One Martini backbone bead per residue (centre of mass of N, CA, C, O) as a GRO file, in nm:
protein
  271
    1UNK     BB    1  -0.791  11.185  -3.090
    2UNK     BB    2  -0.882  10.872  -2.992
    3UNK     BB    3  -0.776  10.551  -2.955
    4UNK     BB    4  -0.889  10.267  -2.956
    5UNK     BB    5  -0.843   9.947  -2.843
    6UNK     BB    6  -0.831   9.817  -3.121
    7UNK     BB    7  -0.610  10.005  -3.241
    8UNK     BB    8  -0.391   9.951  -3.032
    9UNK     BB    9  -0.352   9.652  -3.078
   10UNK     BB   10  -0.270   9.674  -3.377
   11UNK     BB   11  -0.017   9.842  -3.332
   12UNK     BB   12   0.135   9.647  -3.141
   13UNK     BB   13   0.142   9.415  -3.344
   14UNK     BB   14   0.315   9.561  -3.557
   15UNK     BB   15   0.554   9.610  -3.375
   16UNK     BB   16   0.612   9.314  -3.306
   17UNK     BB   17   0.653   9.213  -3.600
   18UNK     BB   18   0.887   9.403  -3.667
   19UNK     BB   19   1.078   9.299  -3.445
   20UNK     BB   20   1.079   9.000  -3.531
   21UNK     BB   21   1.192   9.050  -3.814
   22UNK     BB   22   1.457   9.176  -3.725
   23UNK     BB   23   1.552   8.940  -3.562
   24UNK     BB   24   1.561   8.741  -3.796
   25UNK     BB   25   1.763   8.893  -3.963
   26UNK     BB   26   1.988   8.880  -3.753
   27UNK     BB   27   2.001   8.576  -3.732
   28UNK     BB   28   2.058   8.513  -4.029
   29UNK     BB   29   2.307   8.688  -4.052
   30UNK     BB   30   2.469   8.537  -3.832
   31UNK     BB   31   2.468   8.261  -3.965
   32UNK     BB   32   2.597   8.344  -4.231
   33UNK     BB   33   2.852   8.460  -4.109
   34UNK     BB   34   2.941   8.199  -3.964
   35UNK     BB   35   2.959   8.026  -4.216
   36UNK     BB   36   3.156   8.208  -4.369
   37UNK     BB   37   3.383   8.188  -4.155
   38UNK     BB   38   3.415   7.885  -4.162
   39UNK     BB   39   3.470   7.854  -4.464
   40UNK     BB   40   3.705   8.047  -4.469
   41UNK     BB   41   3.878   7.894  -4.265
   42UNK     BB   42   3.888   7.631  -4.423
   43UNK     BB   43   4.015   7.743  -4.676
   44UNK     BB   44   4.265   7.867  -4.544
   45UNK     BB   45   4.364   7.595  -4.431
   46UNK     BB   46   4.394   7.452  -4.696
   47UNK     BB   47   4.602   7.646  -4.825
   48UNK     BB   48   4.809   7.622  -4.602
   49UNK     BB   49   4.849   7.312  -4.632
   50UNK     BB   50   4.931   7.315  -4.927
   51UNK     BB   51   5.175   7.501  -4.898
   52UNK     BB   52   5.322   7.322  -4.687
   53UNK     BB   53   5.336   7.067  -4.870
   54UNK     BB   54   5.492   7.193  -5.106
   55UNK     BB   55   5.735   7.299  -4.937
   56UNK     BB   56   5.831   7.025  -4.841
   57UNK     BB   57   5.911   6.920  -5.113
   58UNK     BB   58   6.105   7.153  -5.199
   59UNK     BB   59   6.298   7.116  -4.952
   60UNK     BB   60   6.385   6.834  -5.013
   61UNK     BB   61   6.505   6.899  -5.299
   62UNK     BB   62   6.698   7.120  -5.199
   63UNK     BB   63   6.867   6.944  -5.008
   64UNK     BB   64   6.960   6.746  -5.223
   65UNK     BB   65   7.094   6.954  -5.418
   66UNK     BB   66   7.302   7.052  -5.205
   67UNK     BB   67   7.432   6.777  -5.145
   68UNK     BB   68   7.521   6.709  -5.430
   69UNK     BB   69   7.705   6.966  -5.468
   70UNK     BB   70   7.897   6.889  -5.235
   71UNK     BB   71   7.963   6.582  -5.265
   72UNK     BB   72   7.969   6.535  -5.582
   73UNK     BB   73   8.144   6.779  -5.652
   74UNK     BB   74   8.411   6.677  -5.542
   75UNK     BB   75   8.429   6.436  -5.738
   76UNK     BB   76   8.414   6.584  -6.008
   77UNK     BB   77   8.653   6.775  -5.966
   78UNK     BB   78   8.857   6.544  -5.943
   79UNK     BB   79   8.804   6.406  -6.219
   80UNK     BB   80   8.824   6.682  -6.404
   81UNK     BB   81   9.025   6.901  -6.267
   82UNK     BB   82   8.759   7.083  -6.214
   83UNK     BB   83   8.512   7.321  -6.164
   84UNK     BB   84   8.201   7.151  -6.235
   85UNK     BB   85   7.880   7.159  -6.320
   86UNK     BB   86   7.691   6.884  -6.377
   87UNK     BB   87   7.429   7.050  -6.476
   88UNK     BB   88   7.574   7.140  -6.754
   89UNK     BB   89   7.539   6.857  -6.833
   90UNK     BB   90   7.365   6.622  -7.081
   91UNK     BB   91   7.585   6.374  -7.086
   92UNK     BB   92   7.797   6.104  -7.084
   93UNK     BB   93   7.982   6.206  -7.313
   94UNK     BB   94   8.073   6.464  -7.165
   95UNK     BB   95   8.209   6.320  -6.935
   96UNK     BB   96   8.419   6.169  -7.109
   97UNK     BB   97   8.556   6.430  -7.215
   98UNK     BB   98   8.649   6.533  -6.938
   99UNK     BB   99   8.821   6.289  -6.863
  100UNK     BB  100   9.009   6.295  -7.109
  101UNK     BB  101   9.118   6.573  -7.045
  102UNK     BB  102   9.240   6.499  -6.768
  103UNK     BB  103   9.427   6.274  -6.868
  104UNK     BB  104   9.620   6.455  -7.063
  105UNK     BB  105   9.746   6.611  -6.803
  106UNK     BB  106   9.797   6.302  -6.640
  107UNK     BB  107   9.880   6.013  -6.751
  108UNK     BB  108  10.068   5.874  -6.532
  109UNK     BB  109   9.859   5.963  -6.269
  110UNK     BB  110   9.548   5.920  -6.313
  111UNK     BB  111   9.484   5.641  -6.192
  112UNK     BB  112   9.577   5.709  -5.906
  113UNK     BB  113   9.401   5.954  -5.868
  114UNK     BB  114   9.128   5.811  -5.883
  115UNK     BB  115   9.182   5.595  -5.654
  116UNK     BB  116   9.303   5.788  -5.413
  117UNK     BB  117   9.101   6.058  -5.449
  118UNK     BB  118   8.808   6.010  -5.589
  119UNK     BB  119   8.683   5.755  -5.472
  120UNK     BB  120   8.662   5.850  -5.170
  121UNK     BB  121   8.456   6.073  -5.245
  122UNK     BB  122   8.240   5.878  -5.346
  123UNK     BB  123   8.202   5.724  -5.081
  124UNK     BB  124   8.108   5.965  -4.915
  125UNK     BB  125   7.865   6.034  -5.094
  126UNK     BB  126   7.709   5.773  -5.059
  127UNK     BB  127   7.659   5.814  -4.753
  128UNK     BB  128   7.521   6.095  -4.761
  129UNK     BB  129   7.288   6.028  -4.969
  130UNK     BB  130   7.175   5.774  -4.824
  131UNK     BB  131   7.085   5.937  -4.556
  132UNK     BB  132   6.822   6.070  -4.694
  133UNK     BB  133   6.598   5.844  -4.693
  134UNK     BB  134   6.462   5.884  -4.408
  135UNK     BB  135   6.355   6.204  -4.492
  136UNK     BB  136   6.219   6.151  -4.746
  137UNK     BB  137   5.978   6.208  -4.951
  138UNK     BB  138   5.780   5.977  -5.087
  139UNK     BB  139   5.763   6.107  -5.376
  140UNK     BB  140   6.104   6.099  -5.396
  141UNK     BB  141   6.213   5.808  -5.338
  142UNK     BB  142   6.254   5.664  -5.615
  143UNK     BB  143   6.471   5.864  -5.721
  144UNK     BB  144   6.671   5.825  -5.494
  145UNK     BB  145   6.716   5.520  -5.530
  146UNK     BB  146   6.834   5.547  -5.815
  147UNK     BB  147   7.067   5.731  -5.740
  148UNK     BB  148   7.208   5.555  -5.522
  149UNK     BB  149   7.242   5.297  -5.715
  150UNK     BB  150   7.460   5.438  -5.907
  151UNK     BB  151   7.715   5.486  -5.727
  152UNK     BB  152   7.852   5.200  -5.707
  153UNK     BB  153   7.871   5.170  -6.015
  154UNK     BB  154   8.063   5.397  -6.057
  155UNK     BB  155   8.292   5.293  -5.884
  156UNK     BB  156   8.334   5.024  -6.032
  157UNK     BB  157   8.384   5.154  -6.317
  158UNK     BB  158   8.643   5.336  -6.221
  159UNK     BB  159   8.799   5.120  -6.116
  160UNK     BB  160   9.092   4.965  -6.162
  161UNK     BB  161   9.155   4.645  -6.228
  162UNK     BB  162   9.451   4.633  -6.137
  163UNK     BB  163   9.400   4.759  -5.851
  164UNK     BB  164   9.208   4.535  -5.758
  165UNK     BB  165   9.414   4.298  -5.786
  166UNK     BB  166   9.621   4.412  -5.582
  167UNK     BB  167   9.430   4.416  -5.335
  168UNK     BB  168   9.321   4.106  -5.351
  169UNK     BB  169   9.610   3.949  -5.414
  170UNK     BB  170   9.880   4.092  -5.334
  171UNK     BB  171   9.841   4.196  -5.049
  172UNK     BB  172   9.810   3.919  -4.892
  173UNK     BB  173  10.091   3.810  -4.972
  174UNK     BB  174  10.256   4.035  -4.823
  175UNK     BB  175  10.119   3.992  -4.532
  176UNK     BB  176  10.216   3.657  -4.542
  177UNK     BB  177  10.504   3.687  -4.507
  178UNK     BB  178  10.803   3.522  -4.414
  179UNK     BB  179  11.051   3.695  -4.273
  180UNK     BB  180  11.230   3.448  -4.146
  181UNK     BB  181  11.239   3.312  -4.393
  182UNK     BB  182  11.343   3.152  -4.692
  183UNK     BB  183  11.344   3.252  -4.990
  184UNK     BB  184  11.172   3.123  -5.288
  185UNK     BB  185  11.136   3.039  -5.590
  186UNK     BB  186  10.957   2.957  -5.837
  187UNK     BB  187  10.925   2.694  -6.062
  188UNK     BB  188  10.908   2.923  -6.317
  189UNK     BB  189  11.148   3.122  -6.299
  190UNK     BB  190  11.361   3.021  -6.505
  191UNK     BB  191  11.181   3.003  -6.755
  192UNK     BB  192  11.092   3.303  -6.758
  193UNK     BB  193  11.374   3.425  -6.774
  194UNK     BB  194  11.456   3.300  -7.041
  195UNK     BB  195  11.232   3.425  -7.218
  196UNK     BB  196  11.311   3.731  -7.150
  197UNK     BB  197  11.636   3.698  -7.240
  198UNK     BB  198  11.652   3.591  -7.537
  199UNK     BB  199  11.440   3.843  -7.657
  200UNK     BB  200  11.414   4.169  -7.590
  201UNK     BB  201  11.308   4.293  -7.857
  202UNK     BB  202  11.044   4.137  -7.865
  203UNK     BB  203  10.930   4.262  -7.612
  204UNK     BB  204  10.942   4.559  -7.695
  205UNK     BB  205  10.761   4.523  -7.949
  206UNK     BB  206  10.513   4.429  -7.791
  207UNK     BB  207  10.476   4.676  -7.611
  208UNK     BB  208  10.450   4.886  -7.832
  209UNK     BB  209  10.202   4.762  -7.965
  210UNK     BB  210  10.016   4.786  -7.712
  211UNK     BB  211  10.035   5.093  -7.679
  212UNK     BB  212   9.912   5.166  -7.952
  213UNK     BB  213   9.638   5.019  -7.912
  214UNK     BB  214   9.558   5.171  -7.662
  215UNK     BB  215   9.556   5.458  -7.780
  216UNK     BB  216   9.344   5.380  -8.008
  217UNK     BB  217   9.115   5.224  -7.852
  218UNK     BB  218   9.176   5.385  -7.562
  219UNK     BB  219   9.247   5.670  -7.389
  220UNK     BB  220   9.189   5.570  -7.093
  221UNK     BB  221   8.933   5.381  -7.021
  222UNK     BB  222   8.690   5.150  -6.940
  223UNK     BB  223   8.382   5.344  -6.917
  224UNK     BB  224   8.112   5.209  -6.963
  225UNK     BB  225   7.996   5.151  -6.680
  226UNK     BB  226   8.030   5.432  -6.567
  227UNK     BB  227   7.857   5.587  -6.782
  228UNK     BB  228   7.597   5.443  -6.734
  229UNK     BB  229   7.570   5.518  -6.432
  230UNK     BB  230   7.593   5.829  -6.484
  231UNK     BB  231   7.332   5.846  -6.643
  232UNK     BB  232   7.147   5.754  -6.413
  233UNK     BB  233   7.228   5.982  -6.221
  234UNK     BB  234   7.130   6.217  -6.396
  235UNK     BB  235   6.836   6.127  -6.426
  236UNK     BB  236   6.765   6.109  -6.124
  237UNK     BB  237   6.838   6.398  -6.048
  238UNK     BB  238   6.628   6.537  -6.235
  239UNK     BB  239   6.375   6.371  -6.152
  240UNK     BB  240   6.347   6.468  -5.855
  241UNK     BB  241   6.312   6.773  -5.908
  242UNK     BB  242   6.073   6.753  -6.104
  243UNK     BB  243   5.884   6.601  -5.911
  244UNK     BB  244   5.873   6.829  -5.704
  245UNK     BB  245   5.740   7.040  -5.886
  246UNK     BB  246   5.490   6.879  -5.970
  247UNK     BB  247   5.380   6.814  -5.686
  248UNK     BB  248   5.353   7.106  -5.586
  249UNK     BB  249   5.154   7.195  -5.809
  250UNK     BB  250   4.935   6.993  -5.746
  251UNK     BB  251   4.871   7.071  -5.460
  252UNK     BB  252   4.809   7.390  -5.559
  253UNK     BB  253   4.687   7.393  -5.857
  254UNK     BB  254   4.906   7.430  -6.067
  255UNK     BB  255   5.089   7.446  -6.324
  256UNK     BB  256   5.290   7.254  -6.494
  257UNK     BB  257   5.613   7.222  -6.520
  258UNK     BB  258   5.869   7.227  -6.719
  259UNK     BB  259   6.106   7.036  -6.823
  260UNK     BB  260   6.429   6.992  -6.801
  261UNK     BB  261   6.720   6.928  -6.902
  262UNK     BB  262   6.936   6.694  -6.906
  263UNK     BB  263   7.126   6.749  -6.607
  264UNK     BB  264   6.990   7.054  -6.530
  265UNK     BB  265   6.933   7.019  -6.234
  266UNK     BB  266   6.840   7.215  -5.979
  267UNK     BB  267   6.726   7.370  -5.740
  268UNK     BB  268   6.457   7.408  -5.580
  269UNK     BB  269   6.208   7.618  -5.560
  270UNK     BB  270   6.142   7.885  -5.350
  271UNK     BB  271   5.833   8.013  -5.170
   0.00000   0.00000   0.00000
């Protein structure tokens, strides 16, 4: 049986429509696939950028913590007389106890030890930690500024007032002595000598009284200014690392980490 011309035309039309429908499906599928690939690529790039941004913050905090451990660790070891991780201490009072313990092991030389050996280490640490400011992540800059600002106050509070007076007043006098000239005593030299020689026992009693008051009133030095600055140092130290953890978590959309105990901030976690 042969198909008429009308039937053949209808058959060809159906074939053409079916081919067109399949083509449209392939086109739509291709567009959907392309959109999915673009969206997936964009999402992947976003995640990659977030992870890189978070890691940048953590790396900056990790570098800070490592530098603090090296530079300030040398100062604390010198001051305490032993290698102690400052992160294990939680308050300025514990710092004072460590310093007092170090003092009682070398009472006669402790003041000179602080001035001649420990303070120079603190000065070097000030320079090294201050140099981090140029490359520090903006999110961590406020904490670093607070940290760096505490260091010179620690140094000022630690330096012995007597030694400061010697450097500022006595030193220049010695340097400007006329070695060729004939030295002459001060106008009050005789009067002072007479007062000291008239009653030596009275002088000894006075010195003994002062020594007893000194031992009773303050065991080491007047560390109030130093301890206040050291408290700010410990707070800023922990604050910087905690800020890094929180900022990194926020960037990646993760839960906020719980803050660590005061003074116990260690290196930022590396991911």
